[in-house]
Structures are given as C-alpha cells and as structure tokens.
N, C-alpha and C positions, 0 to 999 in steps of 0.2 A: 347393350352398351350405348352410352350417350355419344352421339356423333354431331358434327356440325350440320349435317343435312337434316337430322331429326330435329334439332334446335331451330333450323331455318324454317321448317314446315310446322312448327308448333303453333297453337292458337295464340293469339295476342292477349295480353302482353307476354313476351318470351320469359320474363322473370317469373311469372306465376307458374309456368310449366316447369322451370327449373326448381322452384321452391317446393312444388308438390312432390317431385321425384327425390329431392333431397330429404324431405320429411319421411318419405317411405323407406329410404335407405338407412337413415340415422335413427328413426323413432322420435325425433324431436318435434315439438310443436312449431307451427309457422312463426309464432311470436318469438319463440326462443331464437330462431335464426335471424329474424328481423332485429332483435335486440342486440345480437352479436354484431351484425353488420353495422348497426348504428354506433356501437362501441368502436368498431374499427375506423369508422369515418371520423369520429372524435380524435382517435390516435393520429390519424392522417393530418387532420387539421392542426393538432398540437405540434406535430413535427415540421409542418410548414411554417407555423408561427415562430418556432424556435430558429429554424434555418434562415428565415428572412431577416431575423434580428441579430444574427451572430456572425462575426467575421473570425472567430476562433479557428485556428488551423487544426487539421487532422493530426493524428500522432506522427505521420510521415512529413507533414508540412506541405504536401502537394496540393491540397484543396482546403476549402473552408471559408473562403470570402466571395465566391462566385455568385451565389444566390443573392446575397445582400447587395453585392456590387451591381448586379443587373437591376434588381428591384428599385435601387435608389438612383440609377443613371437616367438621364433624359431619354425619352422614348423617341429615338431618332426616326424610326420608320412610322410613327404615329399608328402603331399596331398594338393596342393595349392587350388584346386577347393573347397574341403570340408571346408577348413579354411576360404576362401573368402565368401562362402554361409553362413556359421555360423556367421562370423563377421558382414556381411551386415545385417542379420536378427536381431541380437542382437543390432546393432547400431540404427536401427529404433525403436525397442521397448524401449531402454533406453532413446531415445529422447522422446518417448511418456511418460515415467515415470517421465522425467524432465519437463513435460508439454510443450514440443517442438511441432512444427508443423510436422504432419505425414499425410499419406493417409490411412484412414481406409480401409482395403482390406481383407475381407469385414467389419471387426471390428477393433477397436484400439488395442484390446488385441491380434489380430492375424495379425497386420499390417506389421510385418517383414518378413512373409513367402514368399509372392510374390516377393517383391524386393530382398530378400535374394537369392531366387532360380533363378528368371528370370534375374535380373541384374547381379547377381553372375556368372551365366553360360555365359552371354553375354560378360562380362568383361574378363572371363577366356579364351574365344575364340576369343577376339578382335572384337566383333560384335558391331556396332554403335547403338545408342539410337534410331535412326529413324526406325530401323528394329524391335523395341520392341512394336511399336504401334499396329500392328495387333495381336500379341500374347496377349497383354493386353485386346483387344476387345474380344478375345476368352475367356479369364479368366473371364471377366464380364458376358459373356453368360453362362458359367458354373455356375457361382454363382447365376445367375437368375434362372437357372433350379433347383438348389438345393434349393433356397429360396421358390420355389413353393410347395415343398414337406415337408419342415420342417423349423423351426426357425433357425436363424444362430447366436443366442446369447447364451453365457454361462449360463446365468440365465434361459433360457428356455430349453436347451438340453444338458448342460454340455460343457466341452471344446471340445468335439468331434464336436460339432456344429460350433464352431468358427475355431479352428485350423484344424479340418478335412476339413471344406469348403475351407479355404485358401490353404491348401495343395493340394486339388483337383484342384482349379483354377490355382495354380502355376504349377502343373504337366502338365496340358493341355497346358498352355502357353509355357512351355519349349519344349514340343513336337512340337508345331506349329513353334516355332523359329527355330528348327533343321530340318524342312522339313517334319514332320510326317503327316500322313493322319488324317482326322477327326475321323476315327475309333480309331486310335492309341491315339489321344488326349483324347478322352472320356474314353478309356480303362485305360489310366494313371490316369485320375481323379478317376475312379472307384476303382482302386487298392490303391490309396492314402486314399480314404474314407473307404474301407473295413478294412484297417489296422490302423484305428483310432477309430473304433467303441468302445464305452464304456469309452472313456477318460473322466475323471471327471474334474470339474472346482473347484479348491480348493485354491484360492489365499490367501496367508497369509495376515491377517488383512483386506481382502477385497480389497486390492490394486493390480493393474494390474502390478505386478513386480516379485514376486516369487510364482510359478515357471515360470511365463509367459515369461520372457525375454529368458531364456535358452530353453524353450519349442519351441519358434519360431526358434531358431537355429536348434534344432533337427528336426522339421517338415519341415523346408526349405530343409534340406538334404533329408528327407522322400520324399519330392515332386520330387527332382532330381532323386532319386532311382526309383520312380514309372515311371517317364519319360523314364529312360534308359530301364527298363523292357518293356515298351510298344513299344519303338522304335525297340526293338529286336523281336517284334511281339508276346510277351507274352500278355495274356489277363486274365481278371477276370473270374473265373469260373461262378460266379453269375452275371447275367446281370446288367449293371450299375443302371438302375432305381429300381431294386430289392434291390441292395446294399443300395441305398439311402433310400428306404422304411425301411429297417432293421435299419438303423441308426436313422431314426425318431422314430421308435418304441422303440428303446433302450433309446432314449432321454426322451420319455414319461414315461418310467419305472423308470428313475433315480430319487432317492429321493432328496428332496429339499436341504438336507445337502451337496449334491455334485454338486449343481448348483449355483455356485458363491456366496453362502451365507457365506463362510468362517466358516461354522459349521461342516466341515468334512475334511478328507484327511490331506494334509500338514498343512492346517490352524489350525488344532486341535492337532498337536504335541506339546510337552512341549515347544519347542523352538518357534514355531508358536504362541502359546498362550502368551508366555512371551514378544515376539516382539510386538504383538497386544496390550497387556497391556501397554507397554511403549509408544506406539503411541497414545493410548487413554488417557495417562496421569495418569495412575493408578500406585500406589506404590506396592511393593511386599506384603504389609500387607493388601492390598485391598482398601486403601484410594485412593482419587483422588487428582489431582493437576497438574499444568501446568508443561510441560517438554520442554526442548529445543530440537527441531528436527534439524538435519543437513540440511543446506540449500545448494542449488546448487550454 
C-alpha cells in the first residue's frame, strides 16, 4: 500500500516513483498518464480564465463575483502571489458553483486549491505549464496515499477531508515544482494536513458555495505556506502517516451535523437558515411557494 512514509523515502524525483507505480497498477504507458495530466492542467487553466472574467451569479446567487472582484481590485498589501493564488482558487470554485467545467481535485468542493496554489505559483514565477505535469503526478500520489487511510469527502469526514487533502496535494506539488526533495514534499503535505484537522463541513443550504469558495482561497495560500516551510527544511513533529491517522480519527468523531448536512455551523446561523428557506421556496411565515432564483 502506498503510504506517505514510502513516498517520503522514495528516490528523487518523487513524481517518477509515483508514475512508475501507477503504470504498474493500471497498465498504462507513462506518456498516457503525462498526456492526461497535461489535459487536466489545460482544464484547470480554462476554468481559471472563465472564473476571473465572469461576475455571473451562481444559481443560488450567493457567489459568482468574488474571483473577478479580487483580481481587478488594487493590491492593497502589494502581495501579488497571495492575490493570484486566492483569485485562481476562487475562480475555479465559482465556476463549479455556476455548474461550469472544473477538475475535481480531489473533489469538486476543493477543486480550486491545487490550481490556485500550483498554477498561481507557476505564473508568479514565470514557469510554463509543461513543467507542471510532474508536480501534478506527485499531487495525485499524495491524494492516493491519503485516500488509503481516510475518506476524502466532506460527508464522511468533514471539510478537513476535502480541503485538507487538496491542500496537502497542492503543497507537495509546489515543493516538487520548486526543486524540493521527496522528503520536503511529504513534509509539506503533512504540515498542510495537521493544520487542517477538525475543519467542519457546513455549507449554507447544502450548496458548495458558502463558505466553500473563500475556503479554497484560504487553503490554497495554506498550501503555499506549507511548501515554503518545507523548502526551508522545517518538518512536522508528528510523522506524516500519524498525522493522517489523527485526521481520520477526528473525522470519525465528527458529528453528522458537521459533515456536509447543513445542520450545523454556518449553515445554521440565522442568515444561513434564512437563505436556505428562500432557496427552498419557503416564506417567512413558514409557507411554501416558488421563488425566483437569480440565474447566471
């Protein structure tokens, strides 16, 4: 079984080790897998482009203008990398909320984290897309190792399982992109995971919009932060597979109300409940009826 420890101790580059084992398991040729990863990068790029240029609302009207607004706003902090990473991540997730085409990475709800972090860093540094294929292969390997120990859906383990997994995958990918070792890549993934443990899944109305869109922006930056720490040779005090085991354990402890049911957290705030009622066509008096939802 693929483990984070095995990946950490693999010969460099870590992506080559992942690719070799994937070919053994699937019977595919290495170029087949590389071509598929290149296609997915193009799909990510397309969803970013569409998202940055659209302010069309989602079907619920809760999101749709955030990525474009951030991208076009003055950079108050003079931090172009942070703004790019955040805007890219939100662009993808707002495309998802508009029912546009995205790459689930590993889920639709966490689809913006990897393109936000990996493509954001690459564009900031002027790195071409052909150099993103190997980091994407490594990201897939990290995701596979995570999936062997725990579910990666919010319904099964809270948002930690979705956004935590995507942040770990993204952090490892950024490390490989920047020439880090397999050990540094896995340590980055571990730090991304350990600082996501306990995050609940509480989408307003059950829709993957609030807080999901902005959460991808935050955790794309989280992934870049983990990569920067690991590239400076900082490491997780708890071994990576133990971190993963702890996250899986917390996911099992998490009550159903905090696992994508919209029965807890932000979904149960007065505003969250009012929005949900409007989306379900209920009047303030408790009656039901059709309402007109904003259309993209």
